[in-house]
C-alpha positions in Angstrom: 6.2 22.0 121.8 4.5 18.9 123.1 6.0 15.6 122.0 4.6 13.7 119.1 4.7 9.9 119.1 4.2 9.3 115.4 3.2 11.7 112.6 2.2 11.7 109.0 2.0 14.8 106.8 -1.5 16.0 105.9 -1.4 17.8 102.5 -4.0 20.6 102.5 -3.1 23.6 100.5 -5.6 26.2 101.8 -5.1 25.5 105.5 -2.0 23.5 106.0 -2.3 22.0 109.4 1.1 20.3 108.6 0.9 17.3 110.8 -1.8 14.7 111.5 -0.7 12.8 114.5 -1.4 9.2 115.5 -1.0 8.7 119.3 -0.6 12.5 119.6 -0.6 14.8 122.5 -0.9 18.0 120.5 -2.0 19.2 117.1 0.4 21.7 115.5 -0.9 24.2 113.0 1.4 25.5 110.3 0.4 28.6 108.3 0.6 28.5 104.5 4.0 29.2 103.3 5.9 27.8 106.3 8.4 25.1 105.6 7.8 21.5 106.6 8.8 19.0 107.8 10.2 20.6 111.0 12.0 19.3 114.1 10.1 17.8 117.0 11.7 16.9 120.3 10.5 13.6 121.7 10.7 12.4 125.3 14.1 10.7 124.5 15.6 14.1 124.0 16.3 13.7 120.3 15.0 15.7 117.4 13.1 14.0 114.6 11.6 14.9 111.3 8.8 12.7 110.1 7.4 13.3 106.6 6.0 9.8 107.1 6.3 7.4 110.0 8.7 5.0 108.4 11.2 7.7 107.4 11.8 9.1 110.9 15.5 10.1 111.5 17.5 12.4 113.6 17.8 16.0 112.4 21.4 16.7 113.2 23.1 20.0 114.0 25.4 21.3 111.3 28.5 23.3 112.0 30.0 25.2 109.0 32.9 27.5 108.4 33.5 28.9 104.9 35.6 32.1 104.9 35.1 34.7 102.2 38.8 35.6 102.1 42.1 33.9 101.8 44.2 32.9 104.8 47.9 33.5 104.6 49.6 30.6 106.5 52.8 30.9 108.4 55.6 29.5 106.1 56.9 27.2 108.9 56.4 23.6 109.8 54.7 23.6 113.2 51.0 22.8 113.1 48.7 25.8 112.6 45.0 26.5 112.4 43.5 26.4 109.0 40.6 28.8 109.6 42.0 31.3 112.1 41.1 34.1 109.7 37.6 33.7 111.2 38.1 34.2 114.9 40.5 31.6 116.2 39.2 28.9 113.8 38.0 27.0 116.9 34.8 25.0 117.2 33.3 23.9 120.5 31.4 20.6 120.3 29.4 18.4 122.6 30.0 14.6 122.8 28.5 12.7 119.9 29.1 11.1 116.5 29.8 13.5 113.6 29.9 13.1 109.8 32.1 15.7 108.1 33.5 16.9 104.8 35.8 19.6 103.8 37.3 21.2 100.7 40.5 23.3 100.6 42.6 24.9 97.9 46.2 25.9 98.7 48.4 28.1 96.5 52.0 29.5 96.5 53.4 26.8 98.7 57.0 25.8 98.8 57.6 24.3 95.3 61.0 22.7 95.4 60.4 19.7 97.7 58.1 16.8 96.9 56.0 17.4 100.0 52.6 19.0 100.8 51.0 19.0 104.2 49.3 17.0 107.0 45.7 17.7 107.9 44.4 17.4 111.5 40.7 17.4 112.5 41.5 18.1 116.2 44.6 20.3 116.0 45.3 21.9 119.3 41.7 21.4 120.5 40.7 19.9 123.8 38.1 17.4 122.8 38.8 13.6 122.9 38.4 12.4 119.3 38.4 9.1 117.5 38.0 9.1 113.7 38.0 7.4 110.4 38.3 9.5 107.3 39.9 9.9 103.9 41.5 12.6 101.8 42.0 12.8 98.1 43.5 15.4 95.9 46.5 16.4 93.9 49.2 19.1 93.5 47.7 20.6 90.4 46.7 24.2 89.9 43.1 25.1 90.3 40.9 24.9 87.2 43.3 22.4 85.8 42.7 18.6 85.6 45.4 16.5 87.3 46.1 13.1 88.8 44.8 12.4 92.3 46.0 10.2 95.1 44.4 9.5 98.5 45.1 8.5 102.1 42.9 6.9 104.8 43.4 7.7 108.5 41.9 6.2 111.6 43.1 9.0 113.8 42.6 12.8 113.9 45.7 13.6 111.8 46.6 12.4 108.4 50.0 11.1 107.2 52.7 13.8 106.9 51.8 14.1 103.2 48.0 13.9 103.1 48.3 12.9 99.4 51.3 12.0 97.2 53.7 14.9 97.2 55.1 16.7 94.2 57.4 19.6 93.5 54.6 22.1 92.8 53.2 25.1 94.6 49.5 24.2 94.6 47.4 21.6 96.4 43.7 20.8 95.9 42.2 18.7 98.7 38.9 17.0 99.6 38.3 15.3 102.9 35.4 13.3 104.3 34.7 10.9 107.1 33.4 10.6 110.6 34.6 11.3 114.1 33.3 10.6 117.6 33.8 13.0 120.5 33.8 11.1 123.8 34.8 14.1 126.0 33.4 17.4 124.9 35.7 20.2 124.0 37.1 22.1 121.0 38.4 21.1 117.7 40.7 23.3 115.6 41.0 22.0 112.0 44.7 22.4 111.3 47.6 21.8 108.8 51.3 21.0 109.2 53.3 22.1 106.2 55.8 19.4 105.0 58.4 22.0 104.1 58.8 25.6 105.2 58.9 28.2 102.6 56.9 30.0 99.9 53.9 32.2 100.9 51.3 29.5 101.4 47.7 30.5 101.4 44.4 28.7 101.9 42.1 30.2 99.3 38.7 31.9 99.9 35.6 29.6 100.0 37.5 26.6 101.3 35.2 25.1 103.9 34.7 22.6 106.7 31.3 21.1 107.6 30.5 18.6 110.4 27.1 17.3 111.4 26.0 15.7 114.6 24.1 12.5 114.0 23.8 10.9 117.4 25.5 10.1 120.7 29.2 9.1 120.8 28.1 5.4 120.7 25.4 5.6 118.0 25.6 2.8 115.4 22.5 3.6 113.2 19.9 6.3 112.5 16.6 5.3 111.1 14.6 2.1 110.8 17.5 -0.3 110.3 16.7 -3.9 111.1 
C-alpha cells in the first residue's frame, strides 16, 4: 500500500472508493460492504486512520487474553502467573507505551485472614517496565453489591493487598492504567496471595487487555497543541 499524506472519506454508496486523497500517491478502491476506515502506513512507520484529516491518530495494536475456563491457583504465597491456563500466560511485547485494563474475579480464597493479593503487570517477565496504574475492588461475592477500596501504583506491582483486605473468600478486582516498555521482552500478569490456603481460583472470562499507542517516549497522539 502506498503512503497517503492526508485523506478525507468520500461517501458514495454504489461504488465506495473509500478515500479521496489530497496530496496523494495512490487511490485506493474499497468494494461495497468492506469496513472503513482502515489502517494506512505512512513514511514515518506509524499506522493511521483518517475518517477526516483533523482526526488522524495512531491505530494501536491490541493484545487480549480472556480464558473461557477457571484457573485454579496454587494455594501458596510465591508469585504465580494469573493466566497460565492459556499457554504460559506470557505476552511478548515490543518497546512502546501501552494503555491497559483488566477485570478479575477470585473465589474460594483463604477466608480467615484479612488479606487478599498483590497484582503484578510484569511478573517474572523479561521486559523493562515503568508504570502508573490503579486498582479498585472489594472482597464481596460476585453478583452482590459491596464496598470498594482502591490503590494506586507507580511500579509494576501493587501493594501487598491490592485493595483493603477482609476476612472473606472472594475478591472482585478492576485494574487500569499505562506502562512503558523501554527494553522489549515478555510480561506475565501475576498475583501473589497474601495468605496461603483455601482453593483459590480465578474465574472464567476474567481478562487482560493492553494497547500499544506509541513509542516508549510518546507524550500525545492526535492533533494536540
